[in-house]
N, C-alpha and C positions, 0 to 999 in steps of 0.2 A: 203453511202454518198461520195460526191466528194468534196475535198478541194483543191482549186488552190491558190497558193501563188505567187504573182507578186512581184519580187524582182530583185535587181542587184547582189545579193550574194547567189546564189543557193547552193554553197558549205557549207554555214553555217548550212544547214539543214541535212547534211549527217549523223552525229551522232544522231540527233533528230529522224530521220526516221528509223534508223537501230538498235534501242535498245528498250527493255522493252515492255510495253503495246502497244505503238504505232506500233512497228514492228509486234507484234502478231495480232493486229487488221488489219493491211495491209495484212498479210499473210492469214488471214481468209476471206478476201474480204469484211470486214465490212466497211472499209473506203479506199478511193483511194486518193493519193496526186499527185498533178501536180505542178511542179515548172516551172515558166515562167520568163525568163530574159527579161525585157521590153526593154533592150538596143537593142534587135533585131528589134524593131519597130522604131528605129531612121532612118531617111532617108538621113542624111548627111554622107559624106564619112568617117568621124571620129567617127561616131555613138554616137554623143553627146546626152545626155538625160537631160542636165541641161543648164542653162545660167544665166547670171548676172541679178539681179533684176532691174526692172524699178524703177526709182527714186533713185537708188544708194543704197549702204549698203553692208555689209559684206556677204560672203557666196554665194552659188549658189542655184538656184531654179529649181525644177523639171519641165519640160516642159509639158504643157497640151496636146499638139498634140500627143506626144509620148505615153502618158498614154491612151489617147482616142483611138488611133489606136489599142493598145494592148487589151483593154477591149472590143472593138467592135469585135475583132477577136476571143476571147475566151469565151465570155459570151453566155448564152442561155436564153430562156424565163423563166427558172427555177432558174437562178443565183441570189443570193443575194450578192451584192458587198459591201465590207466593207473596209473603209480606216482606217489605223492605224495612229492615231494622238493624241497628248496630249490635243487637243482641243475637242475631242469627248466625248460622254457619258461614264461615268466610268463603267467599266466592273464588273460584279458580277455573282454569281452562278445562279441567276434567268435568266440572259441573256444567260448563257451557256445552260441551259435547253431549252430555246427558240430556240437557234441556232441549237441544236441537232435535231430538228424536220425538219430542212431544208434538201433538197436533194443536193444542189449545192451551195457552198460558195466560194467566191473569196475574198482573203485578199490582200489588196494593201499595200505594205511596202514603206513608204516615206524614204527619206534619205537627206543628205546634210542640207542646211539651212532650207529648207521647200519645199513646192510645190506651183505651180501656183494655185491661188484661184479658178480658173475655173474648176479644177479637182473635186472639191466638187460636181459639177453638174453631174458628171458621175457615182456617187456612190449612194447606197441606205441608207447607214448608216456610221457614224463615231464613232469609239470606242477608248477610252483611257484605259490603264491598271493601271493608277495611276497618282498622281500629281507630276510628275517628267518627265524629258526629257532624252531620249536615243539617240544614234547616228543614229538609224534607226528603222524601224518597224519590223525587223526580229524577235527579241526576243518576242515582243508582239504577233506576228503571231504564234510563237511556243506555247506560253502560251495559247492562245485562242484555237489553234488546239488540244492541250493536254486536256484541260478542256472539250471540246466538244466530243472528241473521247472516253474518258472513260465513257461517258453517253450513248453511242450507244449500242444497244442490242448485247450481246455477247462479248463485249470488256472486261468487268469485270462483276462479279455477281451484280445484282440490289441491293442486300443487302449491298454490299461493299460501294456503293456511296449514298444510302439513308440516312445513318447516318452521312455523311460528314458534316463538318462545313458549315453553310449557306444553306444547302439543305432544312432545315425546318425552317430557320430563326434564329437558335441558333448556337453557337459554339459546336463542337463535345465534347461528354463526355470523361473523362479520360479512357485510356485503359491500360491494364496490360497483362503480360504473365509470364511464369516461369523464375526464381524461385519465390515462394510465399513470401519469405523474403529475402531481400538483404540489407546489411549494416544498419540493424535496421529499414528498411522501408518495411511495410507489404502491400500486396494486400488486399483491403477491403474484409472483410469476406462475405459480401453479394454476391460477385462475385464467391465465392467458395461453396455456399450452394446448388446450383442446382435449386433454386426456381426461375423460369423464370419470374414470375409475379413480384417478388420483384426486380429482376435484371433490368427489364424494367423500373420500377418505379424509381429505383436508377439512372439509366442512364438519364432519363428525368430531374430529380432533379439536377444532376451534370452538365448537359448541361446548365440548367438555371443558376446554380451557376457560372460556368465559364463565361457565357455571362455577367452576372451581374457584375462580377469582372473585366473582360477584355474589353468587348464591350457593355456597358450598353445602348448605342445608338440603338443597334439592338432590344432591348426589346420594344422600342416605337411602333414598327410596328408588333410585334409578336402577333398572335391571341391566347390568353390564353384560354384553356379549364377551366372548373370549377376545375378539379384536378390540372391543371398546376398552377392556381392562388394560391391554397393552398400550393403547393410545393414552389412557389416563396415567399410567406410570411415566410415559414419555413426558407428558405435560408437567407432572410433578417435578421431575428431574430438571426440565428446562426452566421452570419458574424458580426452582431452588438455585440453579446456576445464575439466573438473572439477578437474583437478590444477593448473591455473594459478592 
């Protein structure tokens, strides 16, 4: 996969691309990153990429002609162009899986007060990483790039991400490691008995429990199996008793 990030601040990505799973994926040839400074596509002698808004108001607005020239130069017929904006569709794990199937992704980072509305016509999709506003699209671009890269074959083991929160519609089950007892807190005995069938059942139940307690809204769209429904009812009863 190729991920191109269109930004004014290429240096912000230095550490991001040179550490951990991202760097290993790059070194293995699983993903290629291309950083493009769209200031290079400004035609005036001062390389301006923004201007004051029509109608007045505070701040500066990114120019549509600069972004258009940039995208026309770097895109291919396989490119999926995504604009980072708080007005976009909220990002989630399902979208990460969807984008991980693409071959060529271009992430456009806005900045300053905003961007010329006509820029929307140059992109395929608009994505928001949450209901808040940042100074630019660079951090959201990193977030999306990270979430996609870890899903690519060979970046990490498939087992590592299949149990992640949101991967199956639930929050991830609790995890433990040694020591088995610490400050009076014990690792659940089921995880120590070697019975993989019981462990799997426990993990599903605890995923349901954690989702029920922390993100009950997710359960509205979760497709319960017959066994899941039974575990869900057990969780409800147990939590009810705990609160009595």
